[in-house]
N, C-alpha and C positions, 0 to 999 in steps of 0.2 A: 479286585481288592483295593477298587474305586469306593465301593459299599463299606469295606471293612472299614477304612479310614475315616471314613464318613460315622461311622456307628462308634469308633473312637474319638470323635469330636464330640458328637453330641453328647457321648457318656459323660466327660470332660467337662463340660459345659453344665451338668446337670448337675448343681452343687451338693446336693444331699447323696448324690451315687459315689457322686467320686468322693468325700468326705468316707462315704462308707467302703469303698474299697484301700483307700489308703489306710485307714485304721484297721483294713484286715492285712494286706499287708507287712504293716508295722506289727503288728500282733504276731506273725508269724515270725519274722525276722528275731524277734526276743523268746520266740520259742525257739530259733535255731540255735541261738544263741545261748539258751539255758540248756540246749546238748551238748554244749563243749565247757560248761562247767563243772570240774573235776567236784568232786566230795572232798573235803580238806581229809589230809590221811591214808586217801586210795595210793596204791602201788600201780598206776594206770599203764605201766612196761609190763608186767605181770601178768594185767588180764589180757591188753594186747595178744601177748605173746600167746595165751591159750587160745583165744579165738581164734590167731591162726594158725594154730596146731589143729584146732578142730576143722578150721573150713576146708570142706568138700567133702565130710565125715558125716554128714546129715548131723550136726551135733543141736540141741536146743537150745543151747547158748547163740549160736548165730540164726536160727530160728527168732528168739527176742528181740536182738539185737536189730534184725530187721524191724519188727512190731514196734519198736520205740524211735526209728530213726535215727540207729549209730549209736544212740544213748550211752549203750550197755560198754560200748568200746572206749567210750570216755571215761568211763564209773560216773556218769552225771547226775546232778541234783535230781534229775527228773529220769531216773532211773527205770522205776516202775513205770515210767509215762503214766497213762489213763484207764491202765487196768484195772486196779483197784476201783475208782468211780464206775467203770461199767459192772466190778462183780455187782458194785453195791444196787446201779440202777435194776440187774438181773432180778437179785432178791426181793426188792421193793416190788415189781411187777411181778413176783410169785406171791409176796404177799400180801398184795391190792386183790388178789382171786381166792388168797385162806382167810385172812383177818376182816371180819365185819366192820369193822372201823374206819381200814383203811378201802374199803370198796366204797362206805359212803364219800369218804372224802372225795374219789374219784367221780362223783356225781355231782359233787357240790361247783365244778366248771373250773374257771380259771383260779377263785380263790383256794378250793382243796388241791388243786394242782400246784399250788406254792407249797405248801405244807408238806407237800409229799417229797418236792425238790428238797426242798428244808431240810427234811429226813434223810435223803437219801446221800447230801453232803453230809452230815454228821456220821450217817454209817461208813463214811468214805475214810474218814479218819483210821479208826482202829484197825479197817482192813486192810488199809495201806502200812501202819505201822508192822503189822503181823507180817503183809506179806514183800515185805523190805527184809523182814530177818528170814522168810524162807528162801529170798534170790540170792542173798549175800552165801547162805550154807547151798544152796547148789552151786556156786561158783566153784565154791572149797569142795563141791563132790568132785565137781569135772577135771580139777587142779593134777595131774598125775605126781607133783612134786612135793604133795605137801597142802599146808594151806596159803592160801593167799590174803585172806583176811582170818583176822583173830576173833572167832566168832565166840570164842569162850569170856575174853576180856572185855566185859560189858562198858568198861570205861567207855573201850573204842565203838563198840557196839551199837550201845545206843543215843550216841549225837549223831552217828551216820543213820540209825534206822529216823531220827529225828529230823533230820535233814532232807532223806528221801520222802518221808511222808510230807513234810512242805512241802517240795517238789511238786507232788502230786497233786495236792491241794492249789499249788501257785498254777499250773495246767488247766485246773477245771475252771479256777477265777476267772485264768485269761481265755478261756473257752466261752465263760458266760460274759465275758465284755464283749467279747465277738458277735456273739448271737444278739446283746441288746445295740452296741454303736457297731457293728461292721455289717459285711454282706455273707448271710446264710446262718447255719447250725453253726457254733462255735467248737464243739466236741467232734462231731463229723469234717471241719475244715482241719483241727490239730492232727486228727487219725491219718487223714487226706495228706497232710503235709509231710507226717514222718512215714507214711509209703512211697511218696514222691521221692523222698530223699536218699533212698537207699536204690531209685533205678541206675542211675550213674556206675555204682559200685557193680552192679547186676549185668549191666551192659559192659563193664571194663573186664569182668571176669570172665561173661562167653566171649569176649573176643579175645583174651590171651588162650581160653583152654579149647574152641573149637574152629573147625573149619570153616571156609567159605560156605559149603555147601547149607553147612548145619546154620549158619550164622543165618544165612538166606530164608533157611526155615522156620526160623525163629522170629524173623521180623515178619513172614506171610504171616504165621501161626498167630503173633499179638496181633496184628489187623484185624483178621476175621475176627477175632475174642472181640476184640474193642466195638467190632461194627456188630455183630452178635447181641450181643451186652447192651450196646444202646437202643437196638432197632427193639428189643423184647419192652428195656424199661421203659420206653415211651408207647407202648404199646397199651392199650384200653377197651373194657368192654363198652360199647355204649348203648345204657339200657334205655328204650324210648319214653319218656315220660310227656302226656297232656295236659295242659292248662286252660283253664277257662278265663276268657278276656271278656274283663268287664267292660273295656271300651267298645269295645267293636260286638261283643253279645257272641262272641265265634270261640274259634280253640286255636291255638298257641302251643306248637310242637316245639320239645324241647330234648334234649338227654342226660342221663345221669353218666358222668364218666368213672369207669372201676376200672384200674389200673391191675393188669395182670400181676405183675410185681406190686402187689398191694405194702407189703412190708419193708420194701427200699431194702438197704443196707445192714437194719437192725439185726434179723436173726443171724446174716454171717460176723457181725462183730462179737454177740453173745457165744456163738458157736468157738470161736477161735479163742475165746476167753476159756471155754469149759473142755476143748479137746485136747489142749497141754496136760492137765492136771493127771490124768494116769501117769505120763512120764518123769512128770515132777515129784507125784508119791515116790516113784519107781527107785528113783536116786538115794532115797530115804531107807524105802525098804531093806534094798539089798546091803545095805549097813548093818541091817537087824542082825539081832542073836537069833531070831527066831526062824527054823528052816521055812517056816509058811510062808512068811513073810520075803524071805529071800526068794522063795521060787514064785510068787507072787510079781514081788520087784523086776523079776526076770523073763518073765512074762511080758509086763508091762513095757519092759525097756525094749524087748524085740518085736512088739507087734505094735504100739502105739508112742511112735516117734517122730515127731511131727518135721525132722528134720530127714528121715529118710522111711516114708509113710507107707505101711504095708495096706494089702488089701482089706484086713479089718480095720485098720484107721481110718480107711477110706470110705468104708461103709458107715461105721462111727461118725466121722465127722458129717457125713454125707445125711444121716438119719440126725443129727442135732441140729443142723438148718431147715431139716423138712418138718422137725418137729416145733423147731421154735418161729417159724413162719404160721402156721396155724393158731399159736398161742397169742402171736404178737399181731395178728388180724384179728382174731377173736377178741381183744380187749382193745381196740381199738377202734375197729368198726362196728358200730349200734346198728344194726337191721330196722329196729322196733323206734328208734328215734331218728333215723333217715328217712323212715314209713310215712310215720305222725308230724316232720316238717315237710313231706310234699303234701298229706293230703291237708295242713293249716293254710297253703299257698293255694288250695282248691286244683291242685293236680292228681293225676291218678297215672299207675302203668299201666297200657291196651289189653286188657285181658286178665286182669288180674285188680279185685275190689279192695277198696282200700281197707287199711287196719290190717288183720291177719293175716290174712292171705297175701297180701302186699309184703310185709314183713316175712314169711315164710319164703316166698320167691327171691328178695334181697337175701336170706339166709344161705339160700341154696345155692345161690351166685355167685356169694363170694367165698362159699366152701368150694368150689368148682375151680375158682380164679386162684383162691389161695393153693391149690392140690398145685396146678399149675406151675404156679410161682414158685413151690417151693421146690416141685421140679427142674424148673430153671437156674434156680440158685444152688443147691447140688450139685446139679452137672457141672455148672461152668465152675466150681470152687475145688472138683476133683480132677477135671477136665488137664490142668498143668502139671497136677504132681503124676496124672496118670503119662501124659507126654515126655516129662523126666526121667520117668522109669523105663520109657523106651526109649528114649536117648540114651541112658546111661550104658547101653548096652554097646556104643561105638564111640560115647563124645564124654568120658565120665560123670562126672555130675553137673550138667548145663540144666537148666533150667528156663523159663521165659523168662522177660526182661519183668515182668510183673505178674505174682501169682494173680489164681483166679477169684479171689476174695479181693484181693486189692484192686483187681480192676474194677470190680461190683463198686469198690467203696469210691473210688479216684472217678467213676464215669455218673455214678448219683449225684457226687458232691458237684461235679461239673455243672450236670443239667442243673442241677437246684438252680446251682450262682447264675447262669446263664436265663432261667427263666425268673428270677428276680430283678437280672439287669431289665430285662426287657421288660417287665411290669411298670419298673420305674422309669422306664423313657416312657410308656402309653400314658402312663401320669403325668408326667413332666410337660407334655405335649398336648394334656388336655385340658391341664391347668392353663394352659398359655392362650387357649382359646378364650 
């Protein structure tokens, strides 16, 4: 306890770190306030009634409500959250592999990355506008008593769509401000805040619906899952590297740390954005005049509902995470560049010649780590859904206090913040010498 208090005092007396933390907390407060600002003209009571009616039935709307930190319950100006920005990022990542000009921009380093970020922001605007219409249509599809929003009246719809689009762009700007002036990656921190905001309601729901043994089981399962996620998130493969020492004329041994989970939480965020697509499309297909589309829609509603995941849904979800892990690691980790940097510094990996042989070794090592990292992410993501299915036999629709995907995001963000705080404290102590 004394050590903890000492650390808090050190943080408070480190001016730069203190300002970063205060700015981050202020930005999160603004985010949570925005989640309670209702879109003008919206009938919030009807939407809350709709969500209450869907509670415990595995509704897609409740899933979206949790992902946006409860913004849907208030029909907030940040109704879409950062989903359009995430989708724009996915599209730009894919185009970066396909389009030669974007691939060249990636090679330009920081300048090229700034241009890609600008393209991502511009792409977010039309995506947010289109997805806001789809979200409002989706709300009407779930309403048993008719339309909640008059989607046919453009004088109502367009102002709402523009408001929701502006809300998404505001969150994107707020995230970038946190990255620049706060502590950590702003987009990740906002997603983290949205997930954490739903935890109290999840706990309250579990306490009301479950028995004492089930509650104890939920607590134990949550703690075990947290420990497992932290352990794997911090695990790495230390590749030995030997450098020639110019001062002593001898050799200096070091290592290249390669994390098992190299992709972090990015594959989870990408997969969550895509895995709900079949269920969304199903809401429109079942209203079609085409018998084929109705059949497809019913199939999607039965097998790809994130609120009540089936085995097919879990397999699809796990596959997306696994595939995105390999994809993301493949575009972010450059074995050839790492091998060249080691060689330029006069180093080599024991047993492998500098150049092509070292590059091949790093490629193979990265591929094996991506396999285990993808397996880890996929497993943690679907374990809570399997646990929920097991509990549903005797405790209704009880689930873990936080989903597997949410757990990985929360742990990744917290560990990143801890690392940044420690680095700032070390730099502060170093500057005093």
